[in-house]
Wavefront OBJ file of the C-alpha trace (Angstrom):
o trace
v 4.494 6.565 14.744
v 7.226 4.032 15.265
v 6.308 0.389 14.769
v 8.593 -2.264 16.167
v 9.761 -4.865 13.702
v 7.605 -7.568 15.261
v 4.509 -5.363 15.518
v 4.983 -4.095 11.959
v 5.398 -7.649 10.681
v 2.224 -8.691 12.503
v 0.301 -5.858 10.849
v 1.702 -6.735 7.416
v 0.820 -10.399 7.858
v -2.672 -9.576 9.080
v -3.413 -7.224 6.215
v -1.966 -9.788 3.821
v -4.188 -12.493 5.291
v -7.241 -10.259 4.867
v -6.337 -9.543 1.239
v -5.894 -13.265 0.596
v -9.217 -14.102 2.304
v -11.002 -11.509 0.165
v -9.336 -12.749 -3.039
v -10.209 -16.352 -2.270
v -13.804 -15.425 -1.359
v -14.079 -13.807 -4.789
v -12.535 -16.970 -6.306
v -9.876 -14.990 -8.159
v -6.256 -15.783 -8.924
v -3.654 -13.284 -7.769
v -3.326 -12.201 -11.411
v -7.048 -11.509 -11.903
v -7.375 -9.880 -8.487
v -4.446 -7.574 -9.194
v -5.563 -6.768 -12.741
v -8.848 -5.384 -11.437
v -6.988 -2.825 -9.315
v -4.080 -2.251 -11.670
v -1.272 -4.032 -9.859
v 0.727 -7.166 -10.606
v 0.203 -10.665 -9.257
v 3.721 -10.375 -7.840
v 2.603 -7.396 -5.718
v -0.504 -9.258 -4.543
v 1.717 -12.188 -3.564
v 4.060 -9.865 -1.631
v 1.111 -8.342 0.262
v -0.461 -11.725 1.014
v 2.815 -13.209 2.242
v 3.630 -10.201 4.428
v 6.762 -9.253 2.500
v 5.512 -5.676 2.166
v 2.635 -3.493 3.288
v 0.323 -2.155 0.600
v 0.117 1.639 0.360
v -3.148 3.219 1.505
v -3.968 3.956 -2.159
v -3.872 0.221 -2.925
v -6.027 -0.528 0.133
v -8.475 2.143 -1.056
v -8.550 0.570 -4.524
v -9.118 -2.909 -3.088
v -11.923 -1.688 -0.837
v -13.601 0.273 -3.616
v -13.227 -2.369 -6.333
v -14.312 -5.263 -4.162
v -16.892 -3.357 -2.073
v -15.290 -4.088 1.264
v -14.645 -1.632 4.108
v -11.371 -1.068 5.937
v -13.138 -2.661 8.872
v -12.033 -6.015 7.503
v -8.599 -5.110 8.849
v -7.507 -6.234 12.293
v -7.664 -3.899 15.263
v -3.913 -3.361 14.913
v -4.300 -2.510 11.231
v -7.171 -0.113 11.896
v -5.247 1.487 14.770
v -2.148 1.885 12.622
v -4.158 3.586 9.871
v -6.071 5.705 12.392
v -2.836 6.826 14.062
v -1.299 7.724 10.699
v -4.374 9.783 9.783
v -4.183 11.596 13.150
v -0.511 12.375 12.570
v -1.284 13.752 9.116
v -4.115 15.906 10.506
v -1.787 17.357 13.160
v 0.821 18.158 10.518
v -1.825 19.836 8.357
v -2.927 21.925 11.344
v 0.691 22.987 11.896
v 1.030 23.923 8.231
v -2.216 25.905 8.367
v -0.933 27.802 11.432
v 2.330 28.598 9.668
v 0.552 29.738 6.517
v -1.954 31.731 8.582
v 0.861 33.455 10.462
v 2.719 34.248 7.239
v -0.397 35.679 5.621
v -1.102 38.035 8.539
v 2.319 39.692 8.280
l 1 2 3 4 5 6 7 8 9 10 11 12 13 14 15 16 17 18 19 20 21 22 23 24 25 26 27 28 29 30 31 32 33 34 35 36 37 38 39 40 41 42 43 44 45 46 47 48 49 50 51 52 53 54 55 56 57 58 59 60 61 62 63 64 65 66 67 68 69 70 71 72 73 74 75 76 77 78 79 80 81 82 83 84 85 86 87 88 89 90 91 92 93 94 95 96 97 98 99 100 101 102 103 104 105
């Protein structure tokens, strides 16, 4: 999936805003919030300010640690993640077909 610079920036900002909202709701500093999931305050700041997009592993850790679903993401964020998952599933199907064909030889 190709994301235009503006669309990608919007997604990063939205996810960052959601992370910041969650952190503030929990009344935690960036340092304490990050410590609970094993990342630095500098990384939390970068996510919140839209300088970079957190990897799915970090989003998983945030959701698990702070008991919040991915549904807190915007529609664009959910769609981006959903599209990525669909792409990965298609690639896995292709790999399975290749392996299946190789095994039948």
